C-alpha positions in Angstrom: 16.2 45.9 27.8 13.3 43.5 28.6 13.3 40.2 30.8 14.2 36.8 28.8 11.5 36.0 26.4 9.7 39.2 26.6 10.0 42.6 25.0 10.6 46.1 26.7 7.2 46.3 27.3 6.3 43.0 28.7 4.7 41.1 26.1 6.0 37.7 24.6 9.1 38.1 22.2 7.9 35.7 19.5 10.5 37.1 16.7 12.8 34.0 17.0 10.1 31.1 17.2 10.4 30.6 13.4 13.9 30.4 12.9 14.1 26.7 13.7 11.3 25.6 11.2 13.7 24.9 8.2 15.8 22.5 10.4 12.4 20.9 11.2 11.7 20.6 7.7 15.3 19.1 6.9 14.5 16.6 10.1 11.5 15.8 8.1 13.1 14.9 4.6 15.9 12.9 6.5 13.1 10.7 8.1 11.5 10.3 4.6 14.9 9.4 2.9 15.4 6.8 5.5 12.2 5.2 5.0 12.8 5.8 1.3 16.0 3.8 1.3 14.5 1.0 3.3 12.0 0.4 1.0 14.4 0.6 -2.4 16.4 -2.0 -0.3 13.5 -4.3 -0.2 12.7 -3.4 -3.8 16.0 -4.6 -4.6 16.2 -7.6 -2.7 12.9 -8.9 -4.1 13.9 -8.3 -7.7 17.5 -9.9 -7.1 16.4 -13.2 -5.5 13.1 -13.2 -7.4 10.8 -12.9 -4.6 7.9 -12.0 -6.5 5.9 -11.3 -3.4 7.8 -8.3 -2.2 8.8 -9.4 1.5 9.2 -6.3 3.6 12.8 -7.3 5.3 13.8 -3.9 5.7 10.4 -1.3 5.7 8.4 -3.7 8.0 5.5 -2.5 10.5 7.2 -2.0 13.9 7.8 0.9 16.5 11.0 2.3 14.4 8.9 2.4 11.1 5.9 3.9 13.0 8.3 6.6 14.5 9.9 7.7 11.2 6.2 7.6 9.3 5.3 9.9 12.2 8.3 12.2 11.8 7.8 12.1 7.9 4.2 13.2 7.9 4.8 16.2 10.0 3.6 18.8 7.2 0.1 17.2 6.6 -0.5 17.6 10.4 0.9 21.0 10.5 -2.4 23.3 11.0 -1.6 26.8 11.0 1.8 27.1 9.1 1.3 29.5 5.8 2.2 27.2 2.8 1.5 29.9 -0.2 3.7 28.6 -3.0 2.9 25.5 -5.3 6.0 23.5 -3.8 4.3 24.3 -0.3 0.9 23.1 -1.3 2.7 19.8 -2.9 4.3 18.8 0.1 1.0 18.5 2.0 0.0 16.1 -0.5 3.2 14.6 -0.9 3.0 13.7 3.0 -0.5 11.8 2.8 0.4 10.2 -0.4 3.8 9.2 1.4 1.5 7.8 4.1 -0.6 5.5 1.7 2.6 4.2 0.1 4.3 3.3 3.6 0.9 1.4 4.5 1.0 -0.6 1.5 5.1 -1.5 1.5 4.8 -3.0 5.5 1.9 -5.3 4.6 3.5 -8.5 4.0 5.6 -7.7 7.3 2.3 -8.4 9.4 3.3 -12.4 8.8 6.5 -11.9 10.6 4.9 -10.5 13.9 6.4 -12.4 16.7 3.2 -12.5 18.5 -0.5 -11.7 18.1 -0.5 -8.8 20.8 2.5 -7.1 18.8 0.8 -7.4 15.7 -2.3 -5.6 17.4 -0.2 -2.9 19.0 1.4 -1.9 15.9 -2.0 -1.9 14.2 -3.6 0.0 16.5 -0.5 2.7 16.6 -0.8 2.6 12.5 -4.4 3.4 13.2 -4.2 6.2 15.3 -1.5 7.8 13.1 -3.8 7.5 10.0 -6.9 8.8 11.8 -4.6 12.0 13.2 -3.4 12.6 9.5 -7.2 12.3 8.1 -8.4 14.7 10.9 -5.7 17.5 10.5 -6.0 17.4 6.5 -9.8 17.6 7.1 -9.2 20.7 9.6 -6.7 22.3 7.1 -9.3 22.0 4.3 -11.7 23.4 5.8 -9.8 26.4 7.5 -8.1 26.9 4.0 -4.6 26.0 4.9 -4.6 23.7 2.1 -6.6 25.7 -0.8 -5.6 23.8 -3.8 -5.3 20.3 -5.2 -8.7 19.4 -3.0 -9.9 16.5 -5.1 -6.2 15.0 -4.8 -6.3 15.3 -1.0 -9.7 13.9 -0.8 -8.6 10.8 -3.4 -5.6 10.1 -1.8 -6.7 10.3 2.0 -9.8 8.3 0.7 -7.2 5.4 -0.3 -5.0 5.6 2.7 -8.3 5.0 4.6 -8.9 1.9 2.2 -5.5 0.7 2.8 -5.6 0.8 6.4 -8.7 -1.0 6.2 -6.9 -3.6 4.1 -4.3 -3.7 6.4 -6.6 -4.6 9.8 -8.4 -7.2 7.6 -5.2 -8.7 6.9 -3.8 -8.5 10.5 -7.0 -10.5 11.5 -6.4 -13.5 9.3 -2.8 -13.9 10.2 -3.0 -15.6 13.4 -5.8 -18.1 11.6 -3.4 -18.5 8.6 -0.2 -19.2 10.7 -2.2 -22.1 12.8 -3.4 -23.6 10.0 0.0 -23.6 7.7 1.8 -24.8 11.2 -0.3 -27.8 11.5 -0.1 -28.4 7.8 3.7 -28.1 7.5 3.7 -30.4 10.6 1.8 -33.0 9.1 3.8 -32.7 5.6 7.1 -33.1 7.5 6.3 -36.1 9.3 5.3 -37.8 6.2 8.4 -36.7 4.3 10.4 -38.2 7.1 8.8 -41.4 7.1 9.7 -41.5 3.2 12.9 -40.7 3.3 15.7 -42.7 1.7 19.3 -42.3 0.4 18.4 -42.6 -3.3 15.5 -39.8 -2.8 17.6 -37.4 -1.0 17.4 -34.8 -3.7 13.8 -35.1 -4.3 13.2 -34.8 -0.4 15.5 -31.7 -0.2 13.4 -30.0 -2.7 10.1 -31.2 -0.8 11.4 -29.6 2.5 12.3 -26.4 0.6 9.1 -26.0 -1.1 7.3 -26.8 2.4 9.3 -24.0 4.1 9.2 -21.6 1.0 5.4 -21.6 0.5 4.7 -21.8 4.5 6.6 -18.5 5.0 4.4 -16.0 6.9 5.1 -12.9 4.5 4.8 -15.2 1.4 1.3 -16.4 2.6 0.4 -12.4 3.5 1.8 -11.2 0.1 -0.6 -13.7 -1.8 -3.7 -12.4 -0.1 -6.4 -11.2 -2.1 -6.1 -8.0 0.2 -2.3 -7.6 -0.1 -2.4 -7.6 -3.7 -5.4 -5.5 -4.3 -3.0 -2.9 -2.0 -0.8 -2.6 -4.5 -3.6 -0.9 -7.1 -4.5 1.6 -4.3 -1.0 2.4 -3.8 -0.1 2.7 -7.5 -3.1 5.0 -8.0 -2.0 7.1 -5.0 1.6 7.7 -6.6 -0.3 8.7 -9.9 -2.7 11.2 -8.2 0.5 12.9 -6.7 2.4 12.4 -10.2 -0.8 14.1 -11.8 -0.7 17.1 -9.1 3.1 17.7 -9.8 3.0 17.7 -13.4 -0.1 20.2 -13.2 1.2 22.6 -11.2 4.5 23.0 -12.9 3.3 22.6 -16.8 0.1 23.9 -16.3 0.4 26.9 -13.9 -2.6 28.8 -15.5 -5.1 26.1 -14.1 -4.1 27.4 -10.6 -4.3 30.6 -8.7 -1.3 30.3 -6.0 -1.1 32.8 -3.0 2.4 34.8 -2.6 4.3 34.7 0.2 6.9 32.2 1.9 6.5 29.6 4.1 8.3 29.3 7.3 9.8 26.0 6.2 11.9 28.0 3.5 14.2 26.0 1.4 13.4 22.8 3.2 10.1 22.6 1.9 11.6 21.7 -1.6 13.7 19.2 -0.2 10.8 17.6 1.6 8.7 17.4 -1.5 11.6 15.8 -3.6 12.5 13.5 -0.8 9.0 12.3 -0.3 8.1 12.1 -4.2 11.1 9.8 -4.1 9.7 8.0 -1.5 6.6 7.3 -3.5 7.9 6.3 -6.8 10.4 3.7 -5.2 7.7 2.5 -2.6 5.5 1.6 -5.3 7.6 -0.7 -7.0 6.6 -3.6 -4.5 3.0 -3.2 -4.1 2.2 -2.5 -7.8 4.8 -5.3 -8.9 3.2 -7.4 -6.4 -0.1 -6.7 -8.0 0.9 -7.0 -11.5 2.9 -10.4 -11.0 -0.5 -11.8 -9.1 -2.7 -10.9 -12.2 0.3 -12.3 -14.4 0.2 -15.7 -13.2 -3.9 -15.8 -12.5 -4.5 -14.4 -16.1 -4.0 -17.7 -18.0 -5.7 -19.7 -15.4 -9.2 -17.9 -15.2 -12.1 -20.2 -15.0 -15.7 -19.7 -15.6 -16.5 -20.3 -11.9 -14.5 -17.2 -10.7 -17.5 -15.5 -9.7 -18.4 -18.1 -7.3 -14.8 -17.6 -5.9 -15.1 -13.8 -5.6 -18.2 -14.3 -3.5 -16.6 -16.7 -1.3 -15.0 -16.0 1.9 -12.5 -18.3 3.4 -12.9 -19.1 7.1 -9.4 -17.7 8.3 -10.7 -14.5 7.3 -13.4 -14.2 9.9 -12.3 -17.0 12.6 -10.5 -14.2 14.5 -13.8 -12.4 15.1 -16.1 -15.7 15.2 -13.5 -16.5 18.5 -14.0 -13.3 20.1 -17.9 -13.3 19.5 -18.0 -16.7 21.2 -15.3 -15.9 24.1 -17.6 -14.7 27.5 -16.8 -11.3 28.8 -15.5 -11.7 32.6 -17.6 -8.5 33.9 -17.8 -7.6 37.6 -21.4 -6.2 37.1 -24.1 -7.6 39.6 -27.0 -6.6 37.5 -28.0 -9.5 35.2 -29.6 -7.2 32.8 -26.7 -5.0 32.6 -24.2 -8.1 31.7 -26.8 -9.2 28.8 -26.8 -5.6 27.8 -23.0 -5.6 27.3 -23.1 -8.9 25.5 -25.8 -8.1 23.2 -23.8 -4.8 22.2 -20.4 -6.6 21.9 -22.1 -9.4 19.6 -23.6 -7.0 17.4 -20.3 -5.0 17.0 -18.5 -8.0 16.1 -21.3 -8.8 13.9 -20.6 -5.4 12.1 -16.7 -6.1 12.1 -17.6 -9.4 10.4 -19.5 -7.7 7.7 -16.8 -5.2 7.2 -14.1 -8.0 7.1 -16.3 -10.0 4.3 -16.9 -6.7 2.3 -13.2 -5.7 2.3 -12.4 -9.5 1.1 -14.7 -9.5 -1.5 -14.1 -6.2 -2.8 -10.2 -7.0 -3.0 -11.3 -10.1 -4.9 -13.3 -8.5 -7.1 -10.6 -5.8 -7.9 -8.2 -8.8 -8.5 -10.8 -10.5 -10.8 -11.4 -7.2 -12.5 -7.8 -6.6 -13.0 -7.4 -10.1 -14.5 -10.1 -9.4 -17.1 -9.2 -6.0 -18.0 -5.6 -7.6 -18.6 -6.5 -10.6 -20.6 -8.9 -8.3 -22.9 -5.7 -6.1 -23.3 -3.1 -8.9 -23.9 -5.5 -10.6 -26.5 -5.9 -6.6 -28.1 -2.0 -6.7 -28.4 -1.7 -10.2 -29.7 -4.2 -9.5 -32.3 -2.3 -6.3 -33.2 0.8 -8.1 -33.4 -0.5 -10.2 -35.8 -2.2 -7.7 -37.8 1.3 -5.6 -37.8 2.9 -9.2 -39.0 0.4 -9.9 -41.5 0.7 -6.2 -42.9 4.8 -6.6 -43.2 4.5 -10.0 -44.8 2.3 -8.8 -47.4 4.5 -5.8 -48.1 7.8 -8.1 -48.3 5.9 -10.5 -50.6 4.8 -7.1 -52.8 8.6 -5.7 -52.8 9.6 -9.4 -53.9 7.2 -9.6 -56.6 8.0 -6.0 -58.2 11.9 -6.7 -57.9 11.9 -10.3 -59.7 12.8 -9.8 -63.6 10.9 -13.0 -64.4 7.4 -11.1 -63.4 5.7 -10.3 -66.7 5.5 -6.8 -66.8 2.2 -5.0 -68.0 2.4 -3.6 -71.9 0.5 -0.7 -73.2 
């Protein structure tokens, strides 16, 4: 009989190391289910009360949500567990797709952060999580742990990085927009108070409600170009996962899967189903936000849309410009050292401002491209409807003429 943890010959006994793995998978599935329920509650709340910007009431960016997301993406950061079967490999893909869906769902909650420091801490934690997942997936692609769905993995990881950039870009604009709308609301409120009278009570109440409604932080963030564009990326990520699932189950001859069984055993399928459902439910909010933005702006498309597309409002870069103008309190004796540090800081912030402008312009370009595509599609559909109605009218007229006894018949 060997010592505790050792075999009879003194080596480490690892025969029971993998026994808890199925329960770890069940824990991952439960965290994914909790996130799915929160995203479903947000979608149901928005649809019930017709809040078409789909605010993040239950699934917001905070410590609890980040912890749940970190648990839910456990399979995508597992570097050495064997995942041979189709649903084993799909569970890796569903974890990264789940991460991109979670980021897109939590975007409106950036406006409801209590302070700028809390917002930046949450953004930093999310960035660390995304970078960790990105690095681990890249390692698994290189070592062969992930050996199928390589294009899908690369595409979803790229979309996740884009969504992270959009989140950081939106977070940088939140403090400036909050300050702007608070000042504007205060001015409008004082103006409304001076004009108040008993006969205009109904109009004043409607005015107060509209001011409070349109100055809501989540409403403002939800209407940003970056937030609406995130819906398109989230939808593309969900479609990529759906394509991989359908191909693996309905076109199995396209793949060569290995034999064997994962250490997670039965829990892998549970994780896959739960995360696929979470991606499906979580895509409703961002995709609807993107679709309704296109629907509202499509009839109002103007000829000067190209000018608006290439213009970046000041609130997008105001925070970065303030950081650039703020001097650093350095305890460096050398004057050349201080000058060098300030030069590096200014160059880094100039690069950040350039990246910020690129993200904003690309988001606006995606919105305008979607509007143009949708307007052409609507025009084509209306043309088809007119042709169908004209064809039905001609058929009906022909049937009426043939059934009318007063219509002269041709004689031989």
